[in-house]
N, C-alpha and C positions, 0 to 999 in steps of 0.2 A: 517223518515229515507231517506237516499240518494237513488237516482236511478243513475246508471252509465252513466252519460251524458257528462263526460269530453272528450275532443278531444286531439289528439296528439299534442305535441309541435314541431314545425319544426324550428330548429335553423337557417335555411337558408331562411325562409319566409320573413325576414326583414333584408336584408344585410346592413351592416354598413361599407361603403368604407374606412373610416378613422380609423377603428379599426383593431387590430391584431386578426385574427381568426385561430385557430389551428384545425387540423383534425386527426382522427385516421390513423396511417400508419402501414403497416406490417413491419416485420423485414428487408426484402430486401430494402424497401424504406428508412427506417431509416439508414441502412448501407450506402446507396448511399449518403444521406445527411451528415452523419458524415465524410465519405471519402472526399466529396467535400470540407467540411469545413477545414479538416486537410491538404488537398492538397493545398488549398489556403494559409494556414499558412506556409507549407514547401516551396512553391514558393516564398513567400515574404521573408523568411529567406535567401533562395538561392540568391535572388537579392540584398541582403545586406540591406533590409529595416526593419528588425525585423518583428514583427507580432503584430496584435491586432484583437480583436473580436468586431463585432457590436452586442451589446446585447440590446434587447428590454427593456425599462425601466418599472419596475413593481411598481414604487412608487405610492402613493395615488394621487399625482399631475398629473400622466399620466393615470388616470382612469376616466371613466365617466359612469353615469347612462343613459341608453337609454330607454325612455318610450315605444318606439315601440317594443322593445325586452323585456322590463320589467326586466332588469338585468344589472349588472355592466359589462363593457367591458374594454379592455385595448386599449389605443390609439396606433396608428402605429408610435411610436417614439422610436428611439434607441440611445444608447450612446456608445462611444468607450471604449474598455477595453484593452489598450496597455500593452505589456510586459515590455516595456522600461520605464514606469513611476513608480515611487516608490509607489504611492498610489494604483495602480492597478496590480502591478507585481504579487503578490501572488494569486490574484483572477484569473489572466490570466493563471497561472500555474494550479490552481485547475480546471479551465474550461477545459484545455487541458486533464488533467487526467480523468475528468468525461466523456469527449467525448470518450477517449480510452476505459474506462470501459463499456460504453454503446455499443460501437462497439463490444467488446468481448461478451457481453450478447446476442446481436442480432445475431452475427455470430454462437454462440452455441445454440441459441434458448432456453435459460433458463431464469428464473426469480429469482430475489433476493429481499430482503427487503431493505429499506433505511438504516437500521442498518447494514446489511451485507456490503453494499456499503461503509459506513463510516469506517468499520474495515479493508478495503483493504489498507488504507493508513492513519492511525491515526495521524502520525507525520505531514503529510501535512495538513490534514483537521482540526486537533486540536479539533474541536467540531462538533457534527453532524449537528447543525444548519447551519454550513458553507457549508457542502456537500449538504444538503437538498436545500439550497437557490440556489446554482449553478445548481443543477439538474433541478429546475424549469426554470432557465435561459436557460439551454440547450434545454429544450422542446420548449421554445419560439423561440430560434435561429433556430431550426430545423423545426419549423412549425408543430409540432405534439403534441398530448396529452402526459401527463406524463406517462400514462400507456403504451404508445407505446415504451417507453424507456426500458421496461422490468424490471422496478424497482417499487415495490409495498410497501404499508404501511402494518405493522403488523395488524392482525385481531383485530378489535375493536367492530364494530357494530354487533348486533344480530337481528334475526327476528323470529317471531312465528306466528302461526295462519293458516288461510285458504289459503295456498299457497303450490303448488308443482312445482318443476323444476328439471332439470338435471344439475349436476355440473361435467363437464368433462366426461359426459356420465353416471354418477351415479345418480340414482333417489333419490330425497330428498322430504320428506313430513314434512312441518314445523308445522303441527298440532300434530306431534308425537315426538317433540324434548324436551318435559319436560319444567320445569320452566325456565331453562337457555336459551332455544331457540337455533336456528341454527346460528352459526357464519357466518356473511356475507363474502363471498369469496373475498380475495384481488384481484383476477383476475376475475372481473365481466364479462369480455367478454366470459368466459367459462360457464356462466349460460345460459341455453337454455330451450326450451319447458316449458315456464312459463304458469301456468294455475291456476285459482282461481275462486271461486264463491263468493268472498268477495264483499261487497257493498262499502267499503272504506278502505283506508290505514290510520292507526293511528300512527302518528309520535310522539314519546315520548322522552322528554329530558333526564329524569333521569332513571338510571338502577333500582332503588328501585321501581318506579312506574311501570316499565316494568315487573318486577318480580311479583308484586301484580296482575297485569292484566293477566299474563301468568298462575299463580297458580290458579286464579279464573276462568280460561278458558273463559275469557270475549268474545273471538272470536267465541264461540259457541252460546252464547245468542245474540250477535250482529255480524253477519258475517263480519269479517275484517281481515286485516293483521297488525300486530303490529311490529314496528321497533324502535330501539334506537341505538344511537352511544355513549351512556353513557357520554353525555356532548357535548363538541365541536366536530362537525362532521368531520370524516375523509373522504378522497377521495372515498374510496370504498363504504361507506355508502351513500354518495351523488350520486355516479354513480348508485348504486343499486336501490335507491329510484326513480331516474329518469327513469331507465329502466322499473321498475314495472309500474310507472305512464303511460309511453308511450305504454307499451304492453297491460295492462289491461284496460286503459282508465277509471279509477275510481278516485274519488276525494281523496285528501290527507288532513287530519285534524291533527293539531298540538296541543300537550299538553305540555306546558312549564311552568316554574316558572313565577309568576307575578312579575318579576323584569327586569331591563334593560338587564342583562346578558342573561336571557332566550330569550328575543326578539332579541338580537344580534345573538344568536345561530340560531334562526328561520330565521333571515335575511340571514345568510350564506347559508342555504338550498334554500332559495327563490331567492336571488339576486346575490349570489357569495361572495367570500372573496378577500381581497387584494392580498394575495400570489398567488391565482389561478385564478385571473380575466381573464387571457389570455385563459382559458379553460372553461369559464362560460357557453358556449353554450351546453356543455355536462354535466356539474355538477349541474346546477340549475333546480329547479322545481318551476317556478314563481307563479303558482296558488294555492299554499298551503293556506288553511283556518285556521285562529287562533281560535281554539275551546276553549281553556282555558290554564291555569288558568288566568283569566283577572282581572285587578284591580277592575272592577265593581262587580266581583263575591264575593269580600271579604265581602261587606255589604249584598249583596243579599242572600248569603248562611250563613250569621251570623258567619263568621270565628272569633273565640275568640281573644281578644286583645293580649293575651299572645303568640298567634301563628302569629301575625303580627309583622314584623321586621322593625325597623327604617332604612330608606335608609341613606347610608353614603353620604358625599359630592361628592365622585366620582360617586356613583350611580346616584345622581341627575344630575351631569354633563353629564353622559352617556345618561340619559333619554332625556335631552335637545338636545344633539347632534343628537339623533335618530329623534327627532321632526323636525330637519333641513334636514333630508334625503329626497330626491325627492320621493322615492318610498313610504315613510310614508305619505308625504303630499298628495299623490295621493289617499289615502284611508282615508276618513273623520272618519270612525269608529275607525281606529287605532289611529288617532290624538286624538280623544276624550278619549280613554283609557289611552294613554300615558300622556296626560295633567292631567288626574285624578291622575295617579301615582305620577307625579312630584309635583302636588299641595298638596297631602296628605302626601308625603314623607314617604310612607309606602309600603312595599313589602311583599310577602309571597311565600313560596315554595309549590309545589304540595303536599308535605307531611303534610301541615297544615290541609288538609281534613281528615287526620287520627285522628284528635281530636274528630271526631264524630264516630269513629270506623274504624278498619283496612280495612273493605270492603266497606266503604262509597264511595270511588272513583269508584269502579266497579259496585256497586249495586244502587247508588243513583245519584251521581254527573254526571257521563258520560251518563247514560240512560236518565236523564232529559235533558241534553244538546242536545243529539241526537234527542230526540222526538220533541224538540222545534225548532230545526235548529239553535241552539245557537252558530254560528260561524261567523266570519267576515273576 
């Protein structure tokens, strides 16, 4: 079993001068930034020059993996978003509207969800993906984290196990939250007084596996905290995991499907995502260990053929792309597992373990993995 030997991650210990790095800002600081941006727009219009925004580019071409940081960051490069150009006119208007809404939220010191923000001007935004994208642009422009803008994602992730904390002053005991667990708060900054006697954090991809482990009270037999974001991780779940990791200084083990999609989800937790690369210093937990399910486990645990799924051509392409990623190349054990997956063209879900019984995951597979130190 683990001993809690992990150390805190300091995002400033390896500064990258050429990258864009954002910081948490309080409401008055965000107000100052928004007012300065809009004052510049008003001045430009008054001088007869129209207006434009300098928006940091968040495309894949403007991202880079930094080995010293062990995460993806955004290069310090921006592009113009002028109102007078037909290709960017609408985005410039949306940007102005988003800045105005952020100003209102910070002035009133209230929080809303991204969905609430979209419904303030449906005709302009047309689709929530448009307002969501510009919201991330605004965070980059203002040099702050997205949570500093007082816009949060709806609750998605859940946590259960050996963990207590206060949420806005209210005491929470995650061992008393039943099978469903405690919803991870969208405003993670309001989580304080974190305490735990857990030896590790178990990060689970699937809600079904989470429910199995919660119902079996796995955290009592193996002192741990169990977290899931039910698939692709949301910002709050990533922030919460990082906060637990830094506060408790205990290792994080990941349980994901043995397929390229499961590894992509794990890579988002570890190295960051394209959309949020500007805020990777707060959102990533680089030292997560891959516990399972791994391609080599399929033969080792004699997973039945009917539970092994053939990989699609897209799966194979995704696996090969992952093998080209710098952070994968840096870990020979990951390379070996991925090469096995691509070569056999076979994948499996966590639920494949249920072919041996519904409690095989909690009573056999995970205990054996933990006793052997079977993580990479």
